[in-house]
PAZAPA-4460 file (N, C-alpha, C; in steps of 0.05 Angstrom, whole numbers, plus 32768, in hexadecimal, padded with zeros to 4 digits):
% residues 224
    n_x    n_y    n_z   ca_x   ca_y   ca_z    c_x    c_y    c_z   seq   type   mol
   8AE8   8695   8CA6   8AE2   86A2   8CBF   8ADC   868D   8CD5     1      M     A
   8ACD   8678   8CCD   8AC6   8664   8CE0   8AE0   8656   8CEA     2      R     A
   8AF3   8651   8CD8   8B0C   8645   8CE1   8B1B   8656   8CF5     3      Q     A
   8B1A   8670   8CF0   8B27   8683   8D03   8B1B   8681   8D1E     4      L     A
   8B00   8680   8D1F   8AF2   867E   8D39   8AF9   8664   8D46     5      L     A
   8AF8   864E   8D37   8AFE   8634   8D43   8B1A   8634   8D4F     6      N     A
   8B2E   8640   8D40   8B49   8641   8D4B   8B4A   8652   8D64     7      S     A
   8B3A   8667   8D64   8B39   8679   8D7B   8B2E   866A   8D93     8      L     A
   8B18   865C   8D8F   8B0C   864D   8DA5   8B1F   8638   8DB0     9      I     A
   8B2C   862A   8D9E   8B3F   8615   8DA6   8B55   8621   8DB7    10      V     A
   8B60   8638   8DAE   8B76   8644   8DBD   8B6E   864C   8DD9    11      S     A
   8B55   8657   8DDB   8B4C   865F   8DF5   8B47   8647   8E07    12      V     A
   8B3C   8632   8DFC   8B38   8619   8E0B   8B52   860E   8E15    13      V     A
   8B67   860F   8E04   8B81   8605   8E0D   8B8C   8616   8E23    14      L     A
   8B87   862F   8E21   8B91   8641   8E37   8B83   863A   8E51    15      A     A
   8B69   8635   8E50   8B5A   862E   8E68   8B64   8614   8E73    16      V     A
   8B6A   8601   8E61   8B73   85E6   8E69   8B8C   85E8   8E7A    17      T     A
   8B9E   85F9   8E72   8BB8   85FB   8E80   8BB5   860B   8E9A    18      T     A
   8BA0   861A   8E9D   8B9E   862C   8EB4   8B8C   8621   8ECA    19      A     A
   8B7B   860C   8EC4   8B67   8603   8ED7   8B6C   85E6   8EDE    20      I     A
   8B69   85DF   8EF8   8B6C   85C3   8F00   8B58   85B1   8EF1    21      P     A
   8B5F   8598   8EEE   8B4E   8586   8EDF   8B32   8584   8EE9    22      V     A
   8B2F   8583   8F04   8B14   8581   8F0F   8B02   8598   8F07    23      K     A
   8B0E   85B1   8F06   8AFF   85C9   8EFF   8AF6   85C9   8EE2    24      A     A
   8B04   85BA   8ED1   8AFD   85BA   8EB5   8AE3   85AC   8EAF    25      Q     A
   8AD9   859B   8EC1   8AC2   858B   8EBC   8AA9   859B   8EB5    26      D     A
   8AA7   85B4   8EBF   8A8F   85C4   8EBA   8A8C   85CA   8E9D    27      I     A
   8AA2   85C9   8E8D   8AA0   85CF   8E71   8A91   85B9   8E62    28      S     A
   8A8D   85A2   8E6F   8A7E   858C   8E62   8A60   858E   8E69    29      L     A
   8A59   85A2   8E78   8A3D   85A4   8E82   8A2F   85BC   8E73    30      L     A
   8A15   85BA   8E6F   8A07   85D0   8E63   8A0A   85EA   8E74    31      P     A
   8A11   85FF   8E67   8A14   8619   8E75   8A28   8616   8E8C    32      K     A
   8A3C   8605   8E88   8A51   8601   8E9D   8A45   85F7   8EB7    33      Y     A
   8A2E   85EA   8EB5   8A21   85DF   8ECD   8A15   85F4   8EDF    34      G     A
   8A14   860D   8ED5   8A0A   8624   8EE5   8A19   8625   8F00    35      S     A
   8A32   861D   8F00   8A42   861C   8F18   8A51   8636   8F1C    36      A     A
   8A59   863C   8F34   8A6A   8653   8F3A   8A86   864C   8F30    37      Q     A
   8A90   865D   8F1F   8AAA   8658   8F13   8AC1   8662   8F25    38      K     A
   8AD7   8654   8F22   8AEF   865D   8F30   8AFA   8677   8F24    39      T     A
   8B0C   8684   8F32   8B18   869D   8F28   8B26   8698   8F0E    40      A     A
   8B34   8681   8F0B   8B42   867B   8EF3   8B2E   8677   8EDC    41      A     A
   8B18   866A   8EE1   8B04   8666   8ECC   8AF7   8680   8EC4    42      Q     A
   8AF2   8691   8ED7   8AE7   86AC   8ED0   8AFA   86BC   8EC0    43      Q     A
   8B14   86BA   8EC6   8B28   86C8   8EB6   8B29   86BD   8E9A    44      D     A
   8B27   86A3   8E97   8B27   8696   8E7D   8B0F   869F   8E6D    45      A     A
   8AF8   86A2   8E7A   8AE0   86AC   8E6C   8AE4   86C8   8E62    46      D     A
   8AF0   86D9   8E72   8AF5   86F4   8E6A   8B08   86F6   8E52    47      K     A
   8B1D   86E5   8E52   8B2F   86E5   8E3C   8B21   86DC   8E22    48      R     A
   8B11   86C7   8E26   8B02   86BC   8E0F   8AF0   86D1   8E03    49      F     A
   8AE0   86DE   8E14   8ACD   86F2   8E0A   8ADC   870A   8DFE    50      I     A
   8AF2   8711   8E0A   8B02   8728   8DFF   8B0C   8721   8DE3    51      S     A
   8B16   8709   8DDF   8B20   8701   8DC4   8B09   8700   8DB0    52      E     A
   8AF2   86F6   8DB8   8ADA   86F6   8DA6   8AD2   8713   8D9F    53      I     A
   8AD2   8724   8DB3   8ACB   8740   8DAE   8ADE   874D   8D99    54      D     A
   8AF8   8747   8D9C   8B0B   8751   8D89   8B06   8746   8D6D    55      K     A
   8B01   872C   8D6C   8AFE   871F   8D52   8AE5   8728   8D43    56      H     A
   8ACF   872C   8D53   8AB6   8733   8D46   8AAD   8750   8D4C    57      Y     A
   8AC0   8760   8D55   8ABC   877C   8D5A   8AA4   8780   8D6C    58      Q     A
   8AA3   8770   8D81   8A8E   8773   8D96   8A74   8765   8D90    59      G     A
   8A73   8758   8D79   8A5A   874A   8D71   8A5A   872D   8D7E    60      D     A
   8A52   872C   8D97   8A53   8712   8DA5   8A3E   86FE   8D9A    61      R     A
   8A28   8709   8D90   8A14   86F7   8D85   8A1F   86E8   8D6C    62      K     A
   8A2F   86F5   8D5D   8A3B   86E8   8D45   8A4F   86D3   8D4F    63      K     A
   8A5F   86DA   8D62   8A72   86C7   8D6D   8A64   86AF   8D79    64      G     A
   8A4D   86B3   8D87   8A3E   869E   8D93   8A33   868B   8D7D    65      A     A
   8A29   8697   8D68   8A1E   8688   8D52   8A33   8675   8D46    66      A     A
   8A4B   867F   8D42   8A61   866F   8D37   8A69   8659   8D4B    67      E     A
   8A6A   865F   8D65   8A71   864A   8D78   8A5B   8634   8D79    68      A     A
   8A42   863C   8D77   8A2C   8629   8D76   8A2E   8617   8D5E    69      A     A
   8A35   8623   8D47   8A38   8613   8D2E   8A4E   85FE   8D32    70      K     A
   8A64   8606   8D3F   8A7A   85F4   8D44   8A71   85DD   8D56    71      R     A
   8A60   85E4   8D6A   8A55   85D0   8D7C   8A45   85BC   8D6D    72      G     A
   8A34   85C5   8D5B   8A23   85B3   8D4C   8A34   85A1   8D3A    73      W     A
   8A49   85AC   8D2E   8A5B   859B   8D1E   8A67   8585   8D2E    74      S     A
   8A70   858B   8D46   8A7B   8577   8D58   8A66   8562   8D61    75      L     A
   8A4E   856C   8D66   8A39   8559   8D6E   8A33   8545   8D58    76      L     A
   8A32   854F   8D40   8A2D   853D   8D29   8A44   8529   8D25    77      R     A
   8A5B   8530   8D2E   8A72   851D   8D2D   8A72   8509   8D44    78      Q     A
   8A5E   850B   8D55   8A5C   84F8   8D6C   8A6E   8500   8D83    79      G     A
   8A73   851A   8D87   8A84   8524   8D9C   8A74   8537   8DAE    80      K     A
   8A61   852C   8DBD   8A4F   853D   8DCD   8A5D   854E   8DE3    81      P     A
   8A73   8543   8DEF   8A81   8552   8E03   8A8F   856B   8DF8    82      D     A
   8A9D   8567   8DE1   8AAA   857E   8DD4   8A95   8591   8DCA    83      E     A
   8A7F   8587   8DC0   8A69   8598   8DB7   8A5F   85A9   8DCE    84      A     A
   8A5C   859D   8DE6   8A51   85AC   8DFC   8A62   85C4   8E04    85      M     A
   8A7D   85C0   8E02   8A8F   85D7   8E07   8A88   85EE   8DF5    86      R     A
   8A84   85E9   8DDB   8A7F   85FE   8DC8   8A63   860B   8DCD    87      R     A
   8A4F   85FA   8DD3   8A35   8605   8DD9   8A35   8617   8DF2    88      F     A
   8A44   860E   8E06   8A46   861F   8E1E   8A55   8639   8E19    89      S     A
   8A69   8638   8E07   8A77   8650   8E00   8A64   8663   8DF1    90      Q     A
   8A53   8658   8DDF   8A40   8668   8DD1   8A2C   8675   8DE4    91      A     A
   8A24   8665   8DF8   8A11   8670   8E0D   8A1F   8686   8E1D    92      W     A
   8A39   8682   8E23   8A47   8696   8E32   8A48   86B1   8E23    93      L     A
   8A4A   86AF   8E08   8A4A   86C8   8DF8   8A2E   86D3   8DF4    94      L     A
   8A1A   86C2   8DF2   89FF   86CB   8DED   89EB   86B7   8DFA    95      D     A
   89E1   86BD   8E11   89CF   86AB   8E20   89B5   86A6   8E11    96      A     A
   89AF   86B6   8DFD   8996   86B2   8DEE   899A   86A4   8DD4    97      G     A
   89B1   8697   8DD0   89B7   8689   8DB7   89A8   866E   8DB8    98      N     A
   8992   866C   8DA9   8981   8654   8DAA   898F   863C   8D9E    99      G     A
   89A1   8640   8D8B   89AF   8629   8D7F   89C1   861C   8D93   100      A     A
   89CD   862C   8DA5   89DE   8621   8DBA   89CE   8610   8DCE   101      A     A
   89B8   861B   8DD7   89A7   860D   8DEA   899C   85F3   8DDE   102      I     A
   8993   85F5   8DC5   898A   85DE   8DB6   89A0   85C9   8DB5   103      W     A
   89B8   85D2   8DAE   89CF   85C0   8DAD   89D5   85B2   8DC7   104      G     A
   89D3   85C2   8DDD   89D7   85B6   8DF8   89C2   85A0   8DFD   105      M     A
   89A9   85A6   8DF5   8994   8592   8DF9   8999   8579   8DE9   106      A     A
   89A1   857C   8DD0   89A6   8565   8DBF   89BE   8555   8DCA   107      A     A
   89D2   8563   8DD4   89EA   8555   8DDF   89E2   8545   8DF7   108      A     A
   89D2   8551   8E09   89CA   8543   8E21   89B8   852B   8E1B   109      Q     A
   89A7   852E   8E07   8996   8518   8DFE   89A7   8501   8DF4   110      A     A
   89BC   8507   8DE5   89CE   84F2   8DDA   89DD   84E4   8DF0   111      S     A
   89E0   84F1   8E07   89EE   84E5   8E1E   89DA   84D9   8E31   112      L     A
   89C0   84D9   8E2A   89AA   84CE   8E3A   89A8   84DD   8E55   113      E     A
   89AF   84F6   8E55   89AB   8507   8E6D   8990   8514   8E69   114      K     A
   897B   8504   8E6E   8960   850B   8E64   8954   8523   8E71   115      N     A
   8956   8526   8E8B   8949   853D   8E98   8956   8557   8E8E   116      S     A
   8970   8558   8E8C   897D   8570   8E81   8975   8575   8E64   117      D     A
   8974   8560   8E54   896C   8563   8E38   8950   856F   8E36   118      A     A
   893D   8564   8E45   8922   856F   8E43   8920   858C   8E4C   119      L     A
   892F   8592   8E61   892F   85AE   8E6B   893A   85C1   8E56   120      R     A
   8950   85B9   8E4A   895D   85CA   8E36   894D   85CC   8E1C   121      L     A
   8940   85B6   8E14   892F   85B8   8DFD   8918   85CC   8E02   122      F     A
   890D   85CB   8E1A   88F7   85DE   8E21   8901   85FB   8E20   123      A     A
   8919   85FF   8E2A   8925   861A   8E2A   892B   8623   8E0D   124      E     A
   8936   8611   8DFD   893C   8617   8DE1   8922   861E   8DD1   125      A     A
   890D   8610   8DD9   88F3   8614   8DCB   88EA   8631   8DCC   126      D     A
   88F2   863F   8DE2   88EA   865B   8DE6   88FD   866E   8DD7   127      R     A
   8914   8663   8DCE   8928   8674   8DC1   892A   8670   8DA3   128      L     A
   8926   8658   8D9A   892B   8651   8D7E   8915   865C   8D6C   129      V     A
   88FD   865D   8D76   88E7   8667   8D65   88DB   8651   8D53   130      G     A
   88D0   8658   8D3D   88C1   8645   8D2C   88D5   8637   8D19   131      D     A
   88E6   8626   8D24   88FA   8618   8D14   88F1   85FB   8D12   132      D     A
   88EB   85F2   8CFA   88E1   85D7   8CF5   88F5   85C2   8CFE   133      I     A
   890E   85C6   8CF9   8922   85B2   8D00   8925   85AF   8D1E   134      D     A
   8922   85C5   8D2D   8922   85C4   8D4A   890A   85B4   8D53   135      F     A
   88F3   85BA   8D48   88DA   85AD   8D50   88DC   858E   8D4C   136      A     A
   88E9   8587   8D35   88ED   856A   8D2F   88FF   855E   8D43   137      V     A
   8915   856C   8D4A   8929   8561   8D5D   891D   855F   8D79   138      D     A
   890D   8573   8D80   88FF   8573   8D9A   88ED   855B   8D9D   139      H     A
   88DD   8556   8D88   88CA   853F   8D88   88DA   8525   8D8A   140      A     A
   88F0   8523   8D7B   8900   850B   8D7B   890A   8505   8D98   141      R     A
   8914   851A   8DA5   891E   8517   8DC0   8909   850E   8DD4   142      A     A
   88F1   851A   8DD1   88DB   8512   8DE2   88D4   84F5   8DDE   143      L     A
   88D3   84EC   8DC5   88CD   84D0   8DBF   88E3   84BE   8DCA   144      G     A
   88FC   84C5   8DC5   8912   84B4   8DCE   8913   84B2   8DEC   145      M     A
   8910   84C8   8DFA   8911   84C8   8E17   88F8   84BA   8E23   146      I     A
   88E2   84BF   8E16   88C9   84B2   8E1F   88CB   8494   8E1E   147      G     A
   88D7   848A   8E08   88DA   846D   8E05   88EE   8462   8E19   148      V     A
   8905   8470   8E1D   8919   8467   8E2F   890F   8466   8E4C   149      Q     A
   88FF   8479   8E54   88F6   847B   8E6F   88DA   846F   8E73   150      T     A
   88CE   8465   8E5D   88B3   845A   8E5E   889F   846F   8E68   151      E     A
   88A3   8487   8E60   8892   849D   8E68   887C   84A1   8E52   152      N     A
   8864   8498   8E58   884E   8499   8E45   8847   84B6   8E3C   153      K     A
   8849   84C8   8E4F   8843   84E4   8E49   8856   84F0   8E35   154      A     A
   8870   84EA   8E38   8883   84F4   8E25   8880   84E7   8E0A   155      L     A
   887B   84CD   8E09   8876   84BF   8DF0   885D   84CB   8DE2   156      V     A
   8848   84CF   8DF1   8830   84DA   8DE6   8834   84F6   8DDA   157      G     A
   8844   8506   8DE9   884B   8521   8DDF   885A   851F   8DC5   158      D     A
   886E   850D   8DC4   887E   850A   8DAC   886D   8501   8D94   159      A     A
   885B   84EE   8D98   884A   84E4   8D82   8838   84FB   8D78   160      L     A
   882E   850B   8D8A   881D   8522   8D82   882D   8535   8D71   161      T     A
   8846   853B   8D7A   8857   854D   8D6C   885F   8543   8D50   162      R     A
   8865   8528   8D4E   886B   851D   8D34   8855   8521   8D20   163      F     A
   883C   851D   8D29   8825   8520   8D18   8821   853D   8D0F   164      A     A
   8824   854F   8D22   8822   856C   8D1B   8838   8575   8D08   165      K     A
   8850   856A   8D0C   8866   8572   8CFB   8861   8566   8CDF   166      L     A
   8856   854F   8CDD   8851   8544   8CC2   883C   8555   8CB4   167      Q     A
   8828   855F   8CC2   8814   8570   8CB6   8821   858A   8CAC   168      A     A
   8834   8594   8CBB   8842   85AD   8CB4   8857   85A9   8C9F   169      R     A
   8866   8593   8CA0   887B   858E   8C8D   887B   8570   8C85   170      A     A
   8869   8568   8C73   8865   854C   8C6D   887D   853E   8C61   171      P     A
   8890   854D   8C56   88A7   8541   8C49   88C0   8542   8C5B   172      D     A
   88BD   8548   8C75   88D4   8549   8C86   88DB   852C   8C8E   173      H     A
   88F0   8522   8C81   88F6   8505   8C83   88FF   84FE   8C9F   174      V     A
   890D   8510   8CAD   8916   8509   8CC8   88FF   8507   8CDC   175      L     A
   88EB   8518   8CD8   88D4   8516   8CEA   88C6   84FB   8CE6   176      N     A
   88C3   84F3   8CCD   88B6   84D9   8CC7   88C7   84C2   8CD2   177      L     A
   88E1   84C5   8CD0   88F3   84B0   8CDA   88F2   84AF   8CF9   178      Q     A
   88F3   84C6   8D06   88F1   84C7   8D23   88D7   84BB   8D2D   179      N     A
   88C1   84C0   8D1E   88A7   84B5   8D25   88A8   8497   8D22   180      W     A
   88B4   848D   8D0D   88B6   8470   8D08   88C7   8463   8D1E   181      A     A
   88DD   8470   8D26   88EE   8464   8D3A   88E0   8462   8D55   182      I     A
   88D1   8477   8D5C   88C2   8476   8D75   88AD   8460   8D74   183      T     A
   889F   845E   8D5E   888B   8448   8D5B   8898   842D   8D5C   184      L     A
   88B0   842A   8D50   88BF   8411   8D51   88C4   8409   8D6E   185      Y     A
   88CD   841C   8D7E   88D4   8416   8D9A   88BB   8410   8DAA   186      H     A
   88A4   8419   8DA1   888B   8413   8DAE   887F   83F8   8DA5   187      L     A
   888D   83EB   8D91   8884   83D2   8D87   886F   83D4   8D71   188      G     A
   886A   83ED   8D68   8856   83F1   8D53   8863   83F1   8D38   189      N     A
   886C   83D9   8D30   887C   83D6   8D17   886D   83DD   8CFE   190      Y     A
   8853   83D6   8CFD   8844   83DC   8CE5   8841   83FA   8CE1   191      R     A
   883C   8408   8CF6   883A   8425   8CF4   8855   8431   8CEE   192      E     A
   886A   8426   8CF9   8885   842F   8CF3   888B   842D   8CD5   193      A     A
   8883   8417   8CC9   8886   8413   8CAC   8877   8428   8C9D   194      W     A
   8860   842F   8CA6   8850   8444   8C98   885F   845E   8C97   195      Q     A
   886D   8465   8CAC   887C   847E   8CAD   8895   847C   8C9B   196      K     A
   88A1   8464   8C9C   88B9   8460   8C8A   88B1   8462   8C6D   197      V     A
   889B   8457   8C66   8892   8458   8C4A   888D   8475   8C41   198      K     A
   8881   8485   8C54   887D   84A2   8C4E   8898   84B0   8C4B   199      L     A
   88AB   84A9   8C5C   88C6   84B5   8C5B   88D4   84AE   8C41   200      A     A
   88CF   8496   8C37   88DC   848D   8C1E   88D2   849C   8C06   201      E     A
   88BC   84AA   8C08   88B0   84B9   8BF2   88B8   84D7   8BF3   202      K     A
   88C7   84DF   8C07   88CE   84FB   8C09   88E7   8501   8BF8   203      T     A
   88EB   851B   8BF1   8902   8522   8BE1   891D   851B   8BED   204      P     A
   891E   851A   8C08   8938   8514   8C16   8938   84F8   8C22   205      R     A
   892B   84E6   8C13   8929   84CA   8C1D   8944   84BD   8C21   206      A     A
   8958   84C7   8C14   8973   84BB   8C17   897E   84BF   8C33   207      N     A
   8972   84D1   8C43   897B   84D6   8C5E   896F   84C2   8C72   208      E     A
   895D   84B1   8C68   8951   849D   8C7A   8967   8489   8C83   209      L     A
   8967   8482   8C9C   897B   8471   8CA8   8976   8454   8C9F   210      D     A
   8987   844A   8C8D   8984   842F   8C82   8987   841A   8C98   211      K     A
   8998   8420   8CAC   899B   840D   8CC2   8981   8409   8CD1   212      G     A
   8973   841F   8CD6   8959   841D   8CE4   8945   840E   8CD4   213      F     A
   8944   8413   8CBA   8931   8405   8CA8   8937   83E7   8CA9   214      V     A
   8951   83E0   8CA8   8958   83C4   8CA9   8950   83B7   8CC4   215      A     A
   8953   83C6   8CDA   894B   83BB   8CF4   892C   83B8   8CF5   216      E     A
   891E   83CB   8CEA   8901   83C8   8CE9   88F9   83B0   8CD8   217      L     A
   8907   83AC   8CC2   8902   8394   8CB1   8906   837A   8CC0   218      Q     A
   891A   837A   8CD2   891E   8361   8CE2   8907   835C   8CF5   219      R     A
   88FC   8372   8D00   88E6   836F   8D12   88CC   8367   8D04   220      K     A
   88C8   8374   8CEC   88B0   836F   8CDD   88B6   8374   8CC0   221      M     A
   88B4   835F   8CAF   88B9   8363   8C92   88A7   8379   8C87   222      P     A
   88B2   8388   8C73   88A3   839E   8C68   8887   8395   8C5F   223      R     A
   8872   83A1   8C69   8857   8398   8C61   8850   83A2   8C45   224      P     A
***
């Protein structure tokens, strides 16, 4: 079923590509199409897309949106944030309340260092996703990353507080511990970073720990 939807989305995108001038296509690379006023051709393409989804899922747009968001996440993990954004925006077009799509937009913008958009979208997703531990971990990671990049002490402090709370809630969440360690590393707190790495190495999913990061930490400060 997912393959059918992917083929459907691709075919609609190709149709839009042939119908719209290149300059107008740029909004597909922006979250929610940049909230811009669409051209008549773009509006027609949206109607065709929604009509095809309605036929395929018998009017269940939420299901279609969920599948489009999954496709977006797959592309994002492949390192294709622009293509991912197209899928997330399509998911949003089908269901504006799809938290996975808004979360994906936030993650994509963070990966492109579009920090203000990323923070705004993470805050919006926070109201939609609910009590999702993986979202909370990703949100904290983004706050830490952006805080370090922009030298924003408030964001860094917020991230560090969230890392600690998440550890109390899910002590074996290896990515939270790794994100915490990475933030500390960038702050020059190598000893504390090692403490988090050692905790991560004791978790059931320790194999997910980024060996490249551990090696970089080792270069800065040999394992204590």
